[in-house]
N, C-alpha and C positions, 0 to 999 in steps of 0.2 A: 503493500499499500504505498502510495506517495502521498504524504500529508502536506498540508501549508507549512510554512515556517515564519512565524510571527513572534515578535518580541524576544528574539534570541533562542527560540526552542521550536520543536515540533507542535503543530497545532492542527486538532482534528476538525474544529469548527462545527457549525449547527448544520451544514448542507448533508442531505442524504445521497445526493446523485453522485455516481461514480463513473469515470470513463477508461476505457480500455487502453492500455499501451502495449504495443507489439514490438517484436523483435522483427524487422522487416526482411532479414535474410532467412529467417525460419518460418515466417508466416503465422506466428503462433503469439497469443497474448501472453505477456510476462508479469505485467503489473496492472494495477488499477490505481487511478489517481482521483483524489477528492475534486469535486467541482464546487466552487464557493457559492453560498447562498448570499442574499444581500446582507445579512448580519455578519457575514464573515468579511464582507469588503469593509463594513465599518470597524470591525475589530483590527484589521490589518492598518487601516488609515490611522485609527486612534493610537496604535502602538507606535507609529511613525511620527504623529503629531506630539505626542508625550515626550519622545526621544528628542525632537528637533532642538529646543532651547538648549539642551545640553552640548548637543553636536555642534551646534552654530556657535557656541561661546568656547568651545575647545580652541586652543592656539592653533595657528598654522603648523606650527612643529609637530603637535601632538596628532593632528589629522594625517599628515605626511607619514609620520612614523608608522601608524596603523597600515596605510597604504604600501609602505615600503615592505612591512612585514609580510602582507598578503602577497605581495610580488614573489617574495623569496619562497614562500610556501607553494605558490603556484608553480614556479619554476621546478621546484622539487618533485611535485606530484602531478604534473600536467598529462602524464601517460595515463594516470588513473581516470582523469576527466576524458581524455580521448576514447577511451574503452566505454565509458558510460554514453558518450555520444554515439558512438558506433552501434551500440546495442539497441539505441532507441530509435535513431534516424536511418541508419543503414550505410552511412557513408564510410569509406576505407578509412582505417585508422590513421594513416598518414595524412588523409585530408582533414580529419578531425584534428590532428596535432597542428596543422597548418591554420586551422581557424582559430584555435587557442592563440598561436603566436601572433596573429593579426589582432586579436583582441588585447593581448599584452602590450602591443605598441601604443594603444590609446592609454592604457594604464600608465606606462613609463611617461607618456607625455603629460598626464595629469599630476605627474610627481614633481612637476614644475608649477604647479597651480599658484604658488605664493608669489612667483613673478608674474603668470600670466593675468591674474586677476587683481593686481594691484592698481590703484587709482593713480591720479595725476595730482600735481599741486602747483599753483600760480601764486607767487608773492606779490602783494601791493598792486592788485588789479585796479583798485582805487586807493586813495590815500589811507594807508593804514588798514586796508581791506585785503583779505586772502581769500582764494577760491580753491576748492579741491573736490576731488570726487572719490567715491567709495563704491565698491563692488560688494553687494551682500547676497545670501542665498533667499531662495525663494520660499522655501518651507518644505511641505510634504511634495514630492513629485512621483509620477508613475512612469513606468515603462511597460509597454506591451510588444512583446518579441514574437517572431514568427518561428517555425518548426525548423527552417533549413539551417539555420545557425544558432543553435541553442546556448552556446558560450559567447560567440564572437559578437553577435548583436546586443544583448545585454552590456557586454563590456565596451561597446561604442559610447553607451550613455552613462553606465554605473560608476566609473571612476571619475568622470566629469562631475557628476552630482554629488558625490560623497565629497571629493576633494574641495568643492566650493561650499560645503557646509550645509547641503540639503539632506533630507532624510527620504527613503525610497520605498515605494512598493512596486514589486516587478511581477507582472502577470506573463509567464511564459506560455508557450504552446502547450496544450493538454496532451498533443502527440508525443513529445519528448521531454518531459517536464523535471527529470531527475538532475540534470546538470545545473539548473537553478538553485536547488537544494543544496548540492554539493558546494557551489560558490557561497551560498550563505552560511554554511557551516564553516568554511575556510576563512571566511571574514571575521566570523566569531573568535575562531581560533587565532586570528591576527590581532585580537584586541578591540574590534569594532563593538561599541556599546550595544545592549539589546533594544532593539526597535529601530535602529538607524536604518537597516536593511531587512525587507520582510519580502516573502515569497506567498503569492496568492494565486492558487491554480484555479482553473475554471475556463468558462466559455463566454458567451454573449452576456451573460448575467454579471460575471466579474467585470467584463470591459465596461458595460453600461454603468455599474456601480461606481467605477473610478471615474469614467467621464462625466458623472453627475455629481460627485461627491464634493461639498462645498469647501472641505478641508484640503482637497488636492489642488495644487497651484499650476501643475504643467503636466503635459502629456507627451512622451516620446514613443513613437509608434513605427513599426516596420511591417509591411504586408501587401496584400494585393492592393490594387487602386480602389475599387469600389469600398474596400473596408477603410482605406486610408482617407478617403473623401468623407466617409460616416464619421470617423473619429475626428476629423477636423471640424466638420460642420457642428457636431454635437457638442464637442468640448469647448470650441470657442463661443458657441451660444451660452455655455456656462461660466464664461469669462476666464477660461484658461489659456495659458500659453501652450502652443502646439507645434510640434514638428512631426508631420506624418509622411513617411516615405513609403511610395506606393510601387506599383508594377513596373514592367518594362518590356520593350521589344527591341533589344539592342542589335545594331547593325555592325558588320565588319565590312568595310569597302576595301577590296583589292584592286590596285590598278594594275595596267599591263606591264609596268616597269618594276613591280614588286619582286622581291625574292620569294618564289613561289614554294620552296622548302620550308622557309621561316613562316610563311602564311599557312601552309597547310599544317604544321606542328601547332601554331597558335590557334587556328580553327578548332582543332580536335581538342586540345586543352581546354579552351574557353567554352566550348559547346557540352562537353560531356563530363567534365569535372564535376564531382558532387551529383552526378546523375543529371545534370542541367537544372537542379533544383536551387538556383540562385538568381538574384534579381539583377546581377551583373554578367550573367552567362550571354555569350553570343548565341542569338537564336536565328538570326538571318545573316546569310553570306552575300553580299552584293559584290558581284565580281563582273569586271569589264568581260565582254562577250569573247574577245579575242583569246583570251587565256582560260576560260571557264572550263573547257573540257579537260585541259591538262590539270588544273588545280583541282578539280573533283576526283579525278584519277589518283592523284597524290592522297588526297583525304581519305578516299575510300580504301587504298592500301593500308593507311595508318589505323583506320577503324578495324581493319580485320585482325589486328594486333592486340586490341583492347580485350583483356581478361575480365569478364563480368561475373560476379560472385560475391561469396561473404566477404565482407570488409575486413574481418580478423584472419583472413587465410591468404594474404598476399595477393589480392586481386587489384585491379586498377580501377574498376567501377562497381559500386554496390547497387542494391535494389533501390526502388522509390519508397517513399516513406510509409504510404498505406496501398491496401489492395484497391481502394477506390480511387486513389490518385493514379495509380499505375493503369487502371482501365481507362480512366479519362483521358490520359496522354495517349495511350494505344488507339483511343477512338479518332484522335486527330490525325492518326497516321491513315486509317481508314477513309477519314473524310477528304484527305489530301488526294487520295487515288480517286473518289468520286469526283472532285473538283478539276481533275485533269493533270494533276501534277505527276512526276515520275519518281518512284520510290527507287532509290539508287541501293540503298542500304537499309533493310527492314529489321528493326530491333524486336519485332514481335517474334521473330524466328531463333532468338538467342538460345544458346544451350549454356546455362549459367554453371559456375563451379559452387554450388550450394544446393540448399535444400529446395526440392521441387515445389513446395508451398510458399517459397519467398515471392515477394512482390517484383519479379524481374521484368525489365524491359531493356533491351541493349540499344546502343547508339544507332541512331535513324538519320539518314541522308535523304533528303527530298529535293529533287531539281526542278527547275522550271515552274516554280510556284507562282501563281498569279497575285497581283498585288489587291485584288479586290477578294481574295479567298480568306477564310476563317483562319487557316493555318498561318496566313501571313499577318493577319490584323490582331488576333488574339493571343494573349500571354498563355503559352502552353505550360511552362515550368517543368520540363523534363527534357530528356536527351534528344531532342529532334532538332536538327539543324536545316533550315530552308535555304534553298539557293535562289536568288533573283539575278538575273542577267541585266546589266545595264551598259550603255553605249560607252560612257566616260564620265569623268569626275563630275561634271555638272549635273548628270542625271542621278549619279549616286547621292550626291547632297540633297538632290530634289526629293527623292523618295524617302530619305531619312527625315527630312523636315516636314513632309507630308504626314507622318506618323502622329498617332495620339500621344505617344510617350516620348520622354526625353531624358532617360536616366543617364546611359553611358553609350558611347560609339567609339569605333576605331577605324583608322585608316593604314594601309599597308602600301607604301610606296618607297621609292628612292629619290623621289622629287622633293626638294625643300620647298619650291613653290606650290607644289599640289598640297603638300602637308599645311602650310601657312593658310592657304584659302580654306582648306577643310576647317582647321581649327577656329577660323575667323567666322565662317558662314554657318556651320553646321548647329543646329539647335538641340543641344543636349548639355547636361550640366557637367559631365566628365568625358574627357576626350583621350583617346590613346592614339598615339603615332608610333606604329609598329610595335604597339603594346596591345594585346587583345581585351585584357580586363583592367581599365584603368582605375582602379579603387585607390583614392589618394592615401598617401602615408599619413599618420596620425595628426601631423602639425599643419596640415590642410584639412580641409571640410568635405564631407561626403553628402551628396544630394543631387537629385535630378531637376529636370525642368518639366513644364507641361504637367501631364498628369502622372508624372513619377513623383511628384513633390507637391505636398499641400502645407503651407506655412512658409514663412520668410526666413527661417534659421535652419541651416543644415546641421549635421551630425558632427560631433568632435571637432578637433581643431579649434581655431579662434572663434568661429561661430558657436561652438558647443559651450565655450566659456561664457560666452553673452547670453546663450539661452538659459543657463542654469544660475545666472546672477542678475540683479537689476541694479541700476546705478543711481546713486545719490549725489547731487551736487551740493556742496557746502559753501556758503559765503560767510566769512568769519572776520569779525573785527573785536579787538581788545584795546579800548581806549587806554592811552596812558594818562590822561587826566579826566577825573570824574566830571560828568556833565558836559563832555566835549562835542556831543552830537549835534545839537542845534535843532530848531523847529523849522520845517520846510516841507509844504504839501505840494511842491513840484515834482515832476518825475526825476527819480534817481538819475544823477549825472556821474560820468567817471571823472572825478576831480583829482 
C-alpha cells in the first residue's frame, strides 16, 4: 500500500478509494495507492501551512544545509530510486538514472539560492532616502507532476520552492507514486522539518482540492495540454500563481546538407528514448525530400537494433506505462494506415525480451504522413515517429509554426545561416541546433510557447526563482534630526 506522506510521516487519510499500481514489464498489479478525499487535501495543506512560518524564518544557511545533505544522500542512493522508477514506470534503469541526474542539476542550481534571490540596494535615491528590494517566499505551494518523470519533474520545482522558503504539497501521478514518497523520506532524513514537504496521492479530487484551496498560493503543473489549460484557468480564477506546462508535437527538421548519420542517431534517440513518453520527444521528422529516403533507411536500420524488453534486464527500451496507454498508441498506428500513410517499421509486431503480459509496443516509423491527419496533429506520447517531407527550410519552418504546440524543436544542418534563420523565425520555446532534445540546463528555464505553456513563468532557472518568490520594494529614511520632515501636500519629489 502506498500511503500519503504528511507532516513527516506516513498518513492513511480518510479516503476509501484505492488505485492500482502496475509493473509495466510484467503486466501485473504490484501495489495499491490511496486516493485522497477532500479532507486529506485539507490535512496536507494544513500541515504545510503550519510548517511555513518556521521554515520561512530559517536562515539561508540552515535551509541550504538541509538541501546540501539531501543532495549527498541522493547521490549515494540514486540507484535505489532508479529501480523504483523502473518498477512502476517501465523505463530502463539507465534512463531512470538519467532522469534523476537531470533533476539533481536543478537541486544543485538551487543550492546557490542565497545569491539568486538576493535583492538590490540603492543609497540616497533622494536626500537621506534609500531604496531596496526583498524577495520573500509565497507560502504553501503545490506541485502536480506527471507519470513520465516521477523524480525529475518534481525536482524541477521542489528544490526551488524549498530553497526560497516555501512549503510544498506534491501530488504525483497515481500510476507511479512511490518515487515521491521515497524523496519525502530522504528529505526528512536530511533534516527537513515535518510538514515542509508533503505528498498527497490521488486523482482529480486531489488536484481540484489543491486548485481551490485558499491556503495554496501557487501551482506548478506538467502534463497534457487539456489538463494544463484546466489547471491554469481554475487556479488563476482562485487567485493563484500558475505555471502549467502542457503537451507537444516536437519537430526535427533535417536539411539536405545535414550529417545524416548524426541526424539518424539523434532521431532514434529522441523519438524512442523512454518509449516516447516525454513531452520533449521528437514525434515528427520533417526532412527535405531529396534526402528523405536515405535518412529513413538509416533510421530503419538503427531501429532494428533496439532491444525492447524489461528495463531491469539490459534492454534499450521498456514497455509503456499502462495497458490502456499502450492500446491507445497502437490505435494511432492503425489510424495512420487508414489515413494513407506508410508504416515503415511496425512496433506492434515487436517480440520483447520480457513477460508476454507486459505493455509492449516497439519503435514505430511512419512515412508520408499527411499534415491534416490525426497522427500528425495530435500528441501520441509513445514510440511513434512520423515523417513529413518538405521542400526546403522555409516550408519546414512554416509547418512547425502552423502547429498548435510550441514546446521544443530542432534543426539539423551544417549551414550557420540556415540555423540562424531557424532560431529567429521558428515559434517554439526551446530550440536545438544539431541537438534533438533541447532541454535547457538548470540555470536556464524550461517552457514552451502556444498551447505547450499556460502562465507567464517557466520552470527552474531564473524564472523559477521569480515564480517562487514575490518582491517587496522598501523606501527607507532615518532622519538625523528629529522633526526634519516638513509639511508638504505636493507630489513627492526627488530632491
